[in-house]
C-alpha positions as CSV (number, residue, x, y, z in Angstrom):
1,M,61.7,116.8,53.5
2,V,58.5,115.3,51.9
3,A,55.6,114.8,54.2
4,P,54.7,111.3,55.3
5,L,52.2,109.5,53.1
6,N,49.6,109.0,55.8
7,A,49.4,112.7,56.3
8,L,48.8,113.3,52.6
9,A,46.3,110.7,51.4
10,G,43.1,112.4,50.1
11,D,44.3,115.8,51.6
12,A,44.4,118.7,49.1
13,R,46.8,120.7,51.4
14,G,49.1,117.7,51.4
15,L,49.1,117.6,47.6
16,Q,49.9,121.3,47.6
17,S,52.9,120.6,49.9
18,L,54.2,118.2,47.4
19,R,54.2,120.9,44.7
20,N,56.1,123.3,47.1
21,A,58.6,120.7,47.9
22,A,59.3,119.9,44.2
23,A,62.0,122.5,43.9
24,R,64.0,121.1,46.8
25,D,64.0,117.3,46.1
26,P,62.1,116.6,42.8
27,K,62.9,112.9,42.6
28,A,61.6,112.2,46.2
29,V,58.5,114.3,45.4
30,A,57.9,112.2,42.2
31,Q,58.1,109.0,44.3
32,E,55.8,110.4,47.0
33,A,53.3,111.7,44.5
34,A,53.2,108.3,42.8
35,R,52.4,106.6,46.1
36,Q,49.8,109.3,46.7
37,F,48.1,108.6,43.4
38,E,48.2,104.8,44.0
39,A,46.6,105.3,47.5
40,L,43.9,107.4,46.0
41,F,43.3,105.0,43.2
42,M,43.0,102.0,45.6
43,Q,40.7,104.0,47.9
44,E,38.4,104.6,45.0
45,L,38.6,101.1,44.0
46,L,37.6,99.8,47.5
47,K,34.8,102.3,47.5
48,S,33.5,101.1,44.2
49,M,33.7,97.5,45.3
50,R,31.8,98.1,48.5
51,A,29.1,100.0,46.6
52,S,28.5,97.0,44.4
53,Q,27.9,94.8,47.4
54,L,24.5,94.3,48.9
55,S,24.0,96.2,52.1
56,S,23.1,94.2,55.3
57,G,20.6,97.0,56.3
58,L,20.8,96.4,60.0
59,F,24.1,98.2,60.7
60,D,24.1,100.4,57.6
61,N,24.1,104.0,58.9
62,D,26.1,107.2,58.8
63,A,28.5,106.0,61.5
64,S,29.2,102.7,59.9
65,R,29.7,104.2,56.5
66,M,32.2,106.7,58.0
67,G,34.1,103.9,59.7
68,T,34.2,101.9,56.5
69,E,35.6,104.8,54.6
70,M,38.3,105.4,57.2
71,L,39.2,101.8,57.1
72,D,39.4,101.8,53.3
73,S,41.6,104.9,53.4
74,Q,44.0,103.3,55.8
75,M,44.1,100.1,53.8
76,A,44.9,102.1,50.7
77,V,47.7,103.9,52.4
78,S,49.2,100.7,53.8
79,F,49.2,98.9,50.4
80,A,50.4,101.9,48.3
81,G,54.1,102.1,47.5
82,R,55.0,98.4,47.8
83,P,57.6,97.1,45.3
84,G,56.2,96.1,42.0
85,G,53.0,98.1,42.6
86,L,51.3,100.7,40.5
87,S,53.3,103.6,42.2
88,E,56.6,102.4,40.6
89,L,55.2,102.8,37.1
90,I,53.7,106.2,37.9
91,A,57.0,107.4,39.5
92,R,59.0,106.3,36.4
93,Q,56.6,108.3,34.2
94,L,56.7,111.4,36.4
95,E,60.4,111.3,36.5
96,R,60.7,111.1,32.7
97,Q,58.3,114.1,32.4
98,M,60.2,116.0,34.9
99,G,63.5,115.4,33.1
100,L,64.9,113.4,36.1
101,S,65.5,110.2,34.1
102,H,65.9,109.3,30.4
103,G,63.6,106.9,28.6
104,P,60.7,106.9,26.2
105,G,59.2,110.4,26.1
106,A,62.0,111.9,28.2
107,R,63.5,115.2,27.4
108,A,67.2,115.6,27.9
109,D,66.8,119.4,28.5
110,A,63.7,119.2,30.7
111,K,63.5,121.0,34.0
112,P,61.5,119.9,37.1
113,L,57.8,120.9,36.6
114,A,58.0,123.2,39.6
115,L,60.7,125.2,37.9
116,Q,59.4,125.3,34.4
117,G,57.1,128.3,34.8
118,T,59.9,130.3,36.3
119,T,62.4,129.3,33.7
120,E,60.1,130.2,30.8
121,A,59.2,133.5,32.4
122,A,62.9,134.4,32.9
123,R,63.7,133.4,29.3
124,A,60.9,135.6,27.9
125,A,62.1,138.5,30.1
126,R,65.7,138.1,28.8
127,G,64.7,138.1,25.1
128,P,66.6,136.0,22.6
129,R,69.4,133.8,24.1
130,I,72.9,135.0,23.2
131,P,74.9,132.3,21.6
132,E,78.1,132.5,23.7
133,R,80.4,130.5,21.4
134,A,79.4,132.8,18.5
135,A,79.9,135.8,20.7
136,A,83.3,134.7,21.8
137,A,84.4,134.1,18.2
138,F,82.9,137.5,17.1
139,M,84.7,139.2,20.0
140,Q,88.0,137.7,19.0
141,Q,87.6,138.6,15.4
142,H,86.9,142.3,16.0
143,E,89.1,143.1,19.0
144,Q,91.7,145.1,17.0
145,A,89.1,147.2,15.1
146,A,87.2,147.9,18.3
147,A,90.4,149.0,20.0
148,A,91.1,151.4,17.3
149,A,87.5,152.8,17.4
150,E,87.9,153.2,21.2
151,R,91.0,155.3,20.7
152,A,89.1,157.5,18.2
153,S,85.9,157.9,20.2
154,G,86.5,157.0,23.8
155,I,83.7,154.4,23.8
156,P,84.9,151.1,25.5
157,A,85.7,148.5,22.9
158,A,83.6,146.0,24.8
159,F,80.5,148.2,24.3
160,M,81.1,148.5,20.6
161,I,81.7,144.8,20.1
162,A,78.5,144.0,22.0
163,Q,76.6,146.5,19.9
164,A,78.0,145.2,16.6
165,G,77.2,141.7,17.8
166,H,73.7,142.6,18.7
167,E,73.1,144.4,15.4
168,S,74.6,141.6,13.2
169,G,73.4,138.6,15.2
170,W,77.0,138.1,16.2
171,G,78.0,138.0,12.5
172,R,75.3,135.6,11.4
173,R,72.8,138.1,10.2
174,E,75.1,140.7,8.5
175,I,73.5,143.0,6.0
176,A,74.2,141.8,2.4
177,R,74.3,143.4,-0.9
178,A,71.9,142.4,-3.6
179,D,74.3,139.7,-5.0
180,G,74.7,138.2,-1.5
181,T,78.2,139.5,-0.7
182,P,78.6,141.1,2.8
183,S,78.3,144.8,3.3
184,H,80.6,144.7,6.4
185,N,78.0,147.0,8.0
186,L,78.0,145.6,11.6
187,F,76.2,148.5,13.3
188,G,73.2,148.8,11.0
189,I,74.1,152.3,10.0
190,K,71.6,153.6,7.4
191,A,72.7,155.4,4.2
192,G,71.3,159.0,4.4
193,A,71.6,161.8,1.9
194,S,75.1,162.6,3.0
195,W,76.4,159.1,2.3
196,K,78.3,158.9,-1.1
197,G,79.4,155.3,-1.0
198,E,77.8,152.1,-2.1
199,V,74.5,151.1,-0.5
200,A,72.6,147.8,0.2
201,E,68.9,147.8,0.2
202,V,67.3,145.3,2.5
203,T,63.9,144.6,4.2
204,T,64.2,145.1,7.9
205,T,62.0,145.6,10.9
206,E,61.3,149.1,12.3
207,F,59.0,150.0,15.1
208,V,56.3,152.6,14.5
209,D,54.3,153.7,17.5
210,G,55.7,150.7,19.3
211,R,54.5,148.2,16.6
212,P,56.9,146.3,14.3
213,Q,56.7,146.9,10.6
214,R,58.6,145.4,7.7
215,V,60.2,148.2,5.5
216,V,62.9,148.5,2.9
217,Q,65.9,150.5,4.1
218,R,69.2,151.6,2.5
219,F,72.4,150.7,4.5
220,R,75.9,151.8,4.0
221,V,78.4,149.3,2.5
222,Y,82.1,149.2,3.7
223,A,85.2,147.6,2.3
224,S,85.9,145.8,5.6
225,S,84.6,145.4,9.2
226,A,87.4,147.6,10.4
227,E,86.0,150.4,8.3
228,S,82.6,149.8,9.8
229,F,84.0,150.3,13.3
230,A,85.8,153.4,12.2
231,D,82.7,154.8,10.6
232,Y,80.6,154.1,13.8
233,A,83.2,156.0,15.9
234,A,83.0,158.9,13.5
235,L,79.2,158.8,13.7
236,M,79.2,158.9,17.5
237,T,81.7,161.8,17.8
238,G,80.4,163.8,14.9
239,H,76.7,164.2,16.0
240,A,75.6,166.3,18.9
241,R,72.7,163.9,19.8
242,Y,75.2,161.3,20.8
243,R,77.1,163.4,23.3
244,P,75.3,161.8,26.2
245,V,76.4,158.4,24.9
246,L,80.0,159.5,24.9
247,A,79.6,161.0,28.3
248,A,78.5,157.6,29.7
249,G,82.2,156.5,29.9
250,G,82.3,153.0,31.3
251,D,78.7,152.9,32.4
252,A,77.1,150.2,30.3
253,R,73.5,151.0,31.3
254,A,73.9,154.7,30.6
255,F,75.6,153.9,27.3
256,A,72.7,151.7,26.2
257,E,69.9,153.9,27.4
258,G,71.7,157.0,25.9
259,L,71.7,155.3,22.5
260,Q,68.0,154.5,22.7
261,R,67.1,158.1,23.8
262,A,69.2,159.5,20.9
263,G,67.1,157.4,18.5
264,Y,69.8,155.0,17.3
265,A,67.2,152.3,17.0
266,T,63.4,152.2,17.0
267,D,63.1,148.9,19.0
268,P,61.5,150.0,22.4
269,R,63.6,147.3,24.1
270,Y,66.9,148.2,22.4
271,A,68.6,149.4,25.6
272,E,67.6,146.2,27.5
273,K,68.9,143.9,24.7
274,L,72.1,145.9,24.2
275,G,72.7,145.8,27.9
276,G,72.5,142.0,27.9
277,A,75.0,141.8,24.9
278,I,77.4,144.1,26.8
279,A,77.2,141.9,29.9
280,T,78.0,138.8,27.7
281,V,81.0,140.4,26.2
282,Q,82.3,141.6,29.6
283,R,81.8,138.1,31.1
284,L,83.6,136.5,28.2
285,R,86.5,138.9,28.5
286,A,86.8,138.3,32.2
287,S,86.8,134.4,31.7
288,A,89.4,134.8,29.0
289,G,91.7,136.4,31.5
């Protein structure tokens, strides 16, 4: 509940209580804050008017000035918040800025001001937002290939779909050949000396000593996305460094952290980001029944 106006006028602690209450009832707080601003404005206006008047001199002392200031404060409180007053205009502006109403300057996606810092901090901590529609379409497209790779490697299909989605931007940033045609390389597997197939050279970001650098890398090219899943399964089962990854079983966190420790990617936040992608795929699977 928002504190009464007469307990707030000119009181810094009262104004702080408004900020604390914003998360509970932002619309009521906007209206109360508007009345507060109007009361403070009127109080300053009355003070200015009295200062411009000539003093009588006889009764002008500290006690009389204090009494006058208290009277002005109570008058400001009693007049503030009346219909058609300044507080209505202030309240409408505050509500638009807080995203509680639509109008000139309003933001349809705005959050209450008290929550914006928390929301921005949480978004930064999560990293790039996963487009769930794209993720759902990507998951449906590659279910069969992932199931075949699961049978070959023992890695849960959901984990591989999530990793392929993270690496390829859910199919929207797939590695392309020089002529623009797709490489079908969904896992970002590089073409080392042992690779005898076609390659695609692209500029990508690698982290060196924790700092991102743009470098040209050679990536494997496949005939289909199913071939990409199959080659990924062969990579995981054919190299000793990925044994801890295979041993993770259905533990998504151990799987993601195992890949990062094995050096699958240079991004220092790779395990964290992959964990988020896995959680998205698992949630979409559960909602699909």
